[in-house]
C-alpha positions in Angstrom: -116.0 34.5 -15.6 -116.6 32.1 -18.5 -119.4 30.3 -19.8 -116.6 27.0 -20.1 -116.6 27.3 -16.0 -120.4 26.2 -15.4 -120.2 23.8 -18.5 -117.1 22.2 -17.2 -118.5 21.7 -13.7 -121.8 20.6 -14.7 -120.3 18.0 -16.9 -118.0 16.7 -14.1 -120.4 16.7 -10.7 -124.1 16.8 -11.6 -125.5 19.3 -8.6 -128.7 17.5 -8.1 -127.7 14.3 -7.5 -124.3 14.6 -5.6 -123.9 15.0 -1.4 -122.2 18.2 -0.6 -119.4 16.5 1.1 -118.3 14.7 -2.5 -119.2 17.7 -4.2 -116.6 20.1 -2.1 -114.0 17.4 -2.5 -114.7 16.9 -6.3 -114.2 20.8 -6.8 -111.1 21.2 -4.4 -109.4 18.4 -6.6 -110.3 19.7 -9.9 -109.5 23.2 -8.9 -106.1 22.1 -7.4 -105.3 20.7 -11.0 -106.4 23.4 -13.2 -103.8 24.8 -15.5 -105.1 28.4 -16.5 -104.1 30.7 -18.9 -102.1 33.8 -17.6 -104.3 36.6 -16.8 -106.9 34.1 -15.3 -107.7 33.1 -11.7 -109.8 30.5 -10.3 -112.3 30.6 -7.1 -115.0 28.0 -5.9 -118.2 29.6 -4.9 -121.3 28.0 -3.7 -120.9 24.8 -5.5 -119.0 26.5 -8.7 -115.6 26.7 -9.7 -116.1 30.2 -11.1 -113.2 31.5 -13.5 -112.5 35.0 -14.3 -110.3 37.6 -15.5 -108.0 39.8 -13.5 -109.1 43.2 -13.0 -109.1 46.0 -15.4 -107.2 49.3 -15.2 -110.1 50.8 -13.0 -110.8 47.9 -10.8 -107.5 47.5 -9.6 -106.6 51.2 -9.5 -109.4 51.3 -6.6 -108.2 48.1 -5.0 -104.8 49.5 -4.8 -105.9 52.6 -3.4 -107.8 50.7 -0.4 -104.7 48.5 -0.2 -102.4 51.7 0.5 -105.2 52.7 3.0 -105.5 49.6 5.0 -101.4 49.8 5.0 -101.5 52.9 6.3 -104.2 52.2 8.4 -102.7 49.1 9.9 -99.1 50.1 10.0 -98.3 50.2 13.8 -100.7 47.4 14.2 -100.4 43.2 14.0 -102.1 42.9 11.1 -101.4 43.5 7.1 -103.8 43.9 3.9 -103.2 41.4 1.3 -103.8 40.8 -2.2 -103.8 37.9 -4.6 -104.0 35.4 -2.3 -106.1 32.4 -1.9 -108.6 32.3 1.3 -109.7 29.0 2.2 -112.9 27.5 4.0 -113.8 24.0 3.8 -112.7 23.2 0.6 -114.0 26.6 -0.8 -111.7 29.0 -2.4 -111.8 32.7 -3.0 -109.4 35.4 -3.9 -110.5 38.8 -2.7 -109.3 42.0 -4.1 -108.1 42.8 -0.4 -108.0 41.3 2.9 -107.2 41.9 6.2 -105.3 39.2 8.3 -102.1 39.0 10.8 -99.0 40.3 9.6 -97.4 37.2 10.9 -100.0 35.1 9.5 -98.3 31.5 9.6 -100.4 30.2 12.5 -103.3 30.1 9.7 -101.7 29.1 6.4 -103.3 26.1 5.5 -101.5 22.6 5.6 -100.9 22.5 2.3 -99.8 26.2 2.1 -102.0 26.8 -0.4 -103.6 29.8 1.1 -105.0 31.6 4.2 -107.8 29.8 6.3 -110.9 32.2 6.4 -110.5 31.8 10.3 -107.7 34.1 10.4 -109.1 37.0 8.1 -110.9 40.1 9.4 -112.1 41.6 6.7 -112.5 41.1 2.9 -113.1 43.8 0.4 -114.2 43.1 -3.1 -114.0 45.9 -6.1 -117.5 44.9 -8.4 -116.5 44.0 -12.0 -118.9 44.7 -15.2 -121.1 42.2 -16.2 -123.9 40.1 -14.7 -122.0 37.1 -13.4 -119.5 39.6 -11.6 -122.5 41.5 -10.4 -124.1 38.4 -9.0 -121.1 36.9 -7.5 -119.4 39.9 -5.5 -123.1 41.5 -4.3 -125.1 37.6 -3.4 -122.8 34.7 -4.1 -120.0 36.1 -2.4 -121.9 37.9 0.2 -123.5 34.2 1.5 -120.1 32.7 1.4 -118.3 35.0 3.1 -121.0 35.2 5.8 -121.3 31.2 6.1 -117.2 31.9 6.8 -117.7 34.3 10.0 -115.9 37.0 8.0 -116.5 39.6 10.3 -116.4 42.5 8.3 -117.6 42.0 4.2 -116.5 45.5 2.2 -117.9 46.2 -1.4 -116.9 48.8 -3.5 -119.5 48.9 -6.4 -119.1 51.1 -9.6 -122.3 49.8 -10.9 -124.8 50.8 -8.3 -126.5 53.7 -9.2 -123.9 56.2 -9.5 -121.5 54.2 -7.1 -121.7 53.4 -3.7 -120.0 51.2 -0.9 -121.6 48.6 1.1 -120.2 47.7 4.7 -121.4 44.4 5.8 -120.5 43.4 9.6 -122.2 41.1 12.2 -122.1 37.6 10.4 -124.9 34.8 10.9 -123.0 31.6 9.0 -125.5 29.5 10.2 -128.3 31.5 8.0 -125.2 32.4 5.2 -126.1 36.7 5.9 -124.9 39.7 7.6 -127.2 40.6 10.4 -125.5 44.5 9.9 -125.5 46.6 6.6 -124.8 50.1 5.7 -125.0 51.3 2.0 -123.9 54.9 0.9 -123.3 56.5 -2.2 -120.1 57.2 -3.5 -119.3 61.0 -2.0 -120.4 59.8 1.3 -118.0 58.7 4.2 -118.5 55.0 4.8 -116.9 53.7 8.0 -115.3 50.6 8.6 -117.4 49.4 12.2 -114.9 46.8 14.1 -111.9 45.1 13.4 -108.0 46.0 13.1 -109.3 48.9 10.3 -111.9 50.1 12.6 -112.9 54.2 11.9 -111.0 53.7 8.4 -113.3 56.1 6.1 -114.2 54.3 2.4 -114.3 57.9 0.5 -113.5 59.8 -2.5 -110.1 59.1 -2.4 -110.4 55.3 -2.6 -113.7 55.2 -5.0 -113.2 58.0 -7.0 -116.1 60.7 -7.5 -119.6 59.9 -8.3 -120.2 58.4 -11.4 -122.6 60.7 -14.0 -126.0 59.7 -13.7 
């Protein structure tokens, strides 16, 4: 995420004096009007427009391994894995690395066609990128945001947690912005998706790669 994103937002809308509903609308309109250089994307997360570059090779490799594993798991179901599509919840916008929704998801496409409403999303997965802002965003800010939206399962593949870890969060409590259930396992262990269309899928070394050197 760039410092410019924070600086621009603070100049447009001072957070302490602005009612949340007005802030949401200002951010939404600003997000829709943004013209980003190639290779960047913008999300609205917890009161900020956050601009970040597209993932590095290692990041994309893990995300695509996960996407292929989900494709195989979901092949005979009514669901599919998606990438590079906006997920929208009450004027918040996220672009997850991978998420699961219906194959025929038209009923969940937002009225303006800008993305899929979060109510139609069964699982979101993020592959953590390096850098303090990226770590905080995926581990904390998005964790709270996805819980508020009631996303049933949030999967975090984190190359920067010790020697690497997979966290599987489920049972969201939207009113408290938290997940009631969390399993955290180091790389090399078998983390299993506990519910939903991909229930039983194991996130192992074939997706994460082997444990990072200490």
